[in-house]
C-alpha positions as CSV (number, residue, x, y, z in Angstrom):
1,X,-2.4,18.0,-11.2
2,X,-2.7,16.4,-15.0
3,X,-0.3,13.9,-16.2
4,X,2.4,16.4,-16.9
5,X,2.0,17.9,-13.2
6,X,2.5,14.9,-12.4
7,X,5.6,14.1,-14.0
8,X,7.3,17.1,-13.4
9,X,5.9,16.3,-9.9
10,X,7.8,13.6,-9.0
11,X,11.3,14.5,-11.7
12,X,11.2,17.2,-8.8
13,X,11.4,14.8,-5.8
14,X,13.7,12.4,-8.1
15,X,11.8,10.1,-9.5
16,X,12.0,10.4,-13.7
17,X,9.2,8.6,-15.2
18,X,9.6,7.2,-18.7
19,X,7.1,7.5,-22.0
20,X,5.7,3.8,-20.8
21,X,5.4,4.6,-17.4
22,X,3.6,7.9,-18.2
23,X,1.2,5.5,-20.8
24,X,0.8,2.9,-18.4
25,X,-0.8,5.5,-15.5
26,X,-2.6,6.9,-18.7
27,X,-4.3,3.2,-18.8
28,X,-4.6,2.8,-15.5
29,X,-7.0,5.5,-15.0
30,X,-9.1,5.0,-18.0
31,X,-10.1,1.1,-16.7
32,X,-10.0,2.5,-13.2
33,X,-12.6,4.8,-14.5
34,X,-14.3,2.0,-16.7
35,X,-14.6,-0.6,-13.9
36,X,-15.7,2.3,-11.5
37,X,-18.9,2.1,-13.5
38,X,-19.9,-1.5,-12.9
39,X,-18.4,-1.8,-9.8
40,X,-17.4,0.6,-6.0
41,X,-13.7,0.9,-6.5
42,X,-13.3,4.9,-5.6
43,X,-15.1,8.0,-4.9
44,X,-12.3,10.1,-6.8
45,X,-12.1,9.2,-10.7
46,X,-11.2,12.4,-12.3
47,X,-8.0,13.1,-13.8
48,X,-7.0,15.6,-12.1
49,X,-8.1,14.3,-8.6
50,X,-6.7,10.6,-9.9
51,X,-3.1,11.7,-10.5
52,X,-3.1,13.6,-7.3
53,X,-4.5,11.6,-4.8
54,X,-4.2,8.3,-5.7
55,X,-1.2,7.8,-8.3
56,X,0.9,11.0,-7.0
57,X,0.1,9.9,-2.9
58,X,0.8,6.1,-3.7
59,X,4.6,7.3,-5.4
60,X,5.2,9.5,-2.4
61,X,6.5,6.4,-0.1
62,X,9.2,5.7,-2.7
63,X,10.4,9.3,-1.9
64,X,11.4,7.9,1.4
65,X,11.9,4.3,0.7
66,X,14.4,2.6,-1.5
67,X,12.2,0.5,-3.8
68,X,15.3,-0.1,-5.9
69,X,17.1,-2.4,-3.9
70,X,17.4,-5.3,-6.7
71,X,14.8,-7.4,-6.9
72,X,12.3,-6.9,-3.6
73,X,9.1,-8.1,-2.4
74,X,6.0,-6.1,-1.2
75,X,2.9,-7.0,-0.2
76,X,-0.3,-4.6,-0.2
77,X,-3.2,-5.2,2.1
78,X,-6.4,-4.1,1.6
79,X,-5.6,-2.3,-2.1
80,X,-8.5,-1.6,-3.4
81,X,-8.1,-0.4,-6.6
82,X,-4.5,-1.1,-6.1
83,X,-2.9,2.4,-4.0
84,X,0.0,2.2,-3.7
85,X,1.3,-1.0,-4.7
86,X,0.5,-0.7,-8.3
87,X,1.6,2.6,-8.7
88,X,5.0,2.0,-6.9
89,X,5.0,-1.3,-9.3
90,X,5.1,1.3,-12.1
91,X,7.5,3.0,-11.3
92,X,9.8,0.6,-9.7
93,X,9.1,-2.6,-11.8
94,X,11.7,-4.9,-10.2
95,X,9.5,-5.1,-7.0
96,X,7.6,-7.9,-6.8
97,X,4.3,-7.5,-6.0
98,X,1.0,-9.4,-4.0
99,X,-2.0,-7.7,-3.1
100,X,-4.6,-9.7,-0.3
101,X,-7.9,-8.2,-0.8
102,X,-11.1,-9.3,0.7
103,X,-13.3,-8.4,-2.3
104,X,-13.3,-10.9,-5.5
105,X,-14.9,-7.8,-7.8
106,X,-11.8,-5.8,-7.1
107,X,-9.4,-8.9,-7.5
108,X,-11.0,-9.2,-10.8
109,X,-10.0,-5.4,-11.9
110,X,-6.8,-6.0,-10.8
111,X,-6.2,-8.9,-12.8
112,X,-6.9,-7.3,-16.1
113,X,-5.5,-3.9,-15.0
114,X,-1.9,-6.2,-14.5
115,X,-2.9,-8.1,-18.3
116,X,-3.8,-4.8,-19.9
117,X,-0.9,-2.7,-18.2
118,X,1.9,-5.6,-18.7
119,X,2.5,-5.7,-15.3
120,X,4.9,-8.9,-14.3
121,X,5.6,-10.2,-11.1
122,X,2.7,-9.4,-9.1
123,X,0.1,-11.7,-7.4
124,X,-3.5,-11.4,-6.3
125,X,-5.1,-13.2,-3.7
126,X,-9.1,-13.3,-2.5
127,X,-8.0,-13.5,0.9
128,X,-8.7,-11.7,4.6
129,X,-5.8,-10.7,5.7
130,X,-6.0,-12.8,9.2
131,X,-6.2,-15.6,7.1
132,X,-3.6,-15.3,4.8
133,X,-1.4,-13.5,7.7
134,X,-1.2,-17.0,9.3
135,X,-0.8,-19.2,6.0
136,X,2.6,-20.3,6.0
137,X,3.7,-19.7,2.6
138,X,3.5,-16.1,2.9
139,X,3.6,-15.5,7.1
140,X,7.0,-13.1,7.7
141,X,8.2,-13.8,4.1
142,X,8.1,-9.8,2.8
143,X,10.6,-7.3,2.5
144,X,7.7,-4.7,2.5
145,X,4.1,-4.2,3.5
146,X,2.2,-1.6,2.6
147,X,-1.6,-0.5,3.8
148,X,-2.9,2.4,2.5
149,X,-5.9,4.2,5.0
150,X,-7.2,0.8,6.1
151,X,-7.6,1.1,9.9
152,X,-6.4,2.7,12.4
153,X,-3.1,1.5,14.2
154,X,-3.7,-0.9,16.4
155,X,-5.8,-2.7,13.9
156,X,-3.4,-2.3,11.3
157,X,-0.1,-3.8,12.9
158,X,-2.5,-7.5,13.5
159,X,-3.5,-7.2,9.9
160,X,0.1,-6.4,8.5
161,X,3.3,-7.0,10.8
162,X,2.7,-10.7,10.6
163,X,3.5,-10.8,6.8
164,X,6.9,-8.4,7.5
165,X,10.0,-10.9,7.4
166,X,12.3,-10.1,10.6
167,X,14.1,-7.2,9.3
168,X,11.5,-5.7,7.0
169,X,9.9,-2.8,6.8
170,X,6.0,-1.8,6.9
171,X,4.8,1.1,5.7
172,X,1.5,2.1,6.5
173,X,0.1,5.6,4.7
174,X,-2.1,7.6,6.3
175,X,-4.3,10.5,5.7
176,X,-3.8,12.1,9.1
177,X,-2.6,10.7,12.3
178,X,-3.5,11.8,15.9
179,X,-0.5,11.2,18.9
180,X,-3.6,10.0,20.2
181,X,-3.6,6.9,17.7
182,X,-0.2,6.0,17.4
183,X,-0.2,5.8,21.1
184,X,-2.8,3.6,21.2
185,X,-1.0,1.1,18.8
186,X,2.3,0.9,20.6
187,X,1.4,-1.9,22.5
188,X,0.0,-3.6,19.2
189,X,3.4,-2.5,17.9
190,X,5.6,-3.9,20.4
191,X,3.3,-7.1,21.0
192,X,4.1,-8.0,17.3
193,X,7.8,-6.8,16.5
194,X,7.3,-3.6,15.2
195,X,8.6,-0.5,16.1
196,X,8.4,2.6,14.9
197,X,11.5,4.0,12.9
198,X,9.7,7.7,12.1
199,X,6.3,9.1,11.0
200,X,7.2,11.3,8.1
201,X,4.5,14.4,7.7
202,X,4.1,15.4,3.9
203,X,2.2,18.0,2.8
204,X,0.7,16.7,-1.1
205,X,0.2,19.7,-4.1
206,X,-2.7,22.6,-4.1
207,X,-3.1,22.3,-0.9
208,X,-4.6,18.7,-1.3
209,X,-3.9,17.8,2.2
210,X,-1.2,16.2,4.7
211,X,-0.1,12.5,4.4
212,X,1.9,10.3,7.0
213,X,4.2,7.9,5.9
214,X,4.6,5.7,9.1
215,X,7.5,3.7,9.0
216,X,7.8,1.0,11.2
217,X,11.0,-1.8,11.4
218,X,10.2,-5.8,11.7
219,X,12.8,-6.0,15.0
220,X,11.7,-9.6,15.5
221,X,9.0,-12.4,14.9
222,X,5.4,-11.9,15.5
223,X,3.9,-14.4,18.2
224,X,1.9,-17.4,16.0
225,X,-1.0,-16.2,17.7
226,X,-1.8,-13.1,15.7
227,X,-3.4,-12.7,13.8
228,X,-6.4,-14.1,15.6
229,X,-9.2,-15.2,13.5
230,X,-11.3,-13.2,11.1
231,X,-12.6,-10.0,12.5
232,X,-11.7,-10.5,15.9
233,X,-8.8,-7.2,15.2
234,X,-11.5,-5.2,14.5
235,X,-13.6,-6.3,17.6
236,X,-11.1,-6.4,19.8
237,X,-7.8,-4.0,19.0
238,X,-4.7,-5.0,20.7
């Protein structure tokens, strides 16, 4: 998918891009390629692959979720090179974006990226999701929390749902989604205050694979005991 095809594909989905936004994605690609030579940000670096499997894939959530409803807050857990939150920020500039990532080198990249792309109201934190979720400043304070292919649903729920405000939305983006994984994660979702609204199945263009956008409503507050200490959710999933 070249830049023009990227623009046309999003236009067909009802998401028009301005010249400024197209230039921001162009800069994003250049910086991603440059930094990827110094630190491991992504295995996908070819232009057409980045536009399809990173940029377009990240923005797909905006087809099904209204990010244009005034100033709304979004926290991206384990965003790596900024996916999906930075592409969403470019397309929906009113979003207030917070990214938490455990690797400081990635945070350095994201700070540079935000400066070069002239993005406002973006905030980056070098922290573990488990610690961040217990921070009173951030706990249950975000309208949206996103995570893209970070972990199994039983683990992901504990890392993300504590950050979602009551009546907010947790958006899990997955390349594939087995029925067994969702069943496994049901107990964790319920315990942590979430309820699955919908599992949206999308096909990427060019037979690039299936994507799942799982929308989880935050129905009640998360018990204070969660998230547990760093590493525990992975070692002992709920």
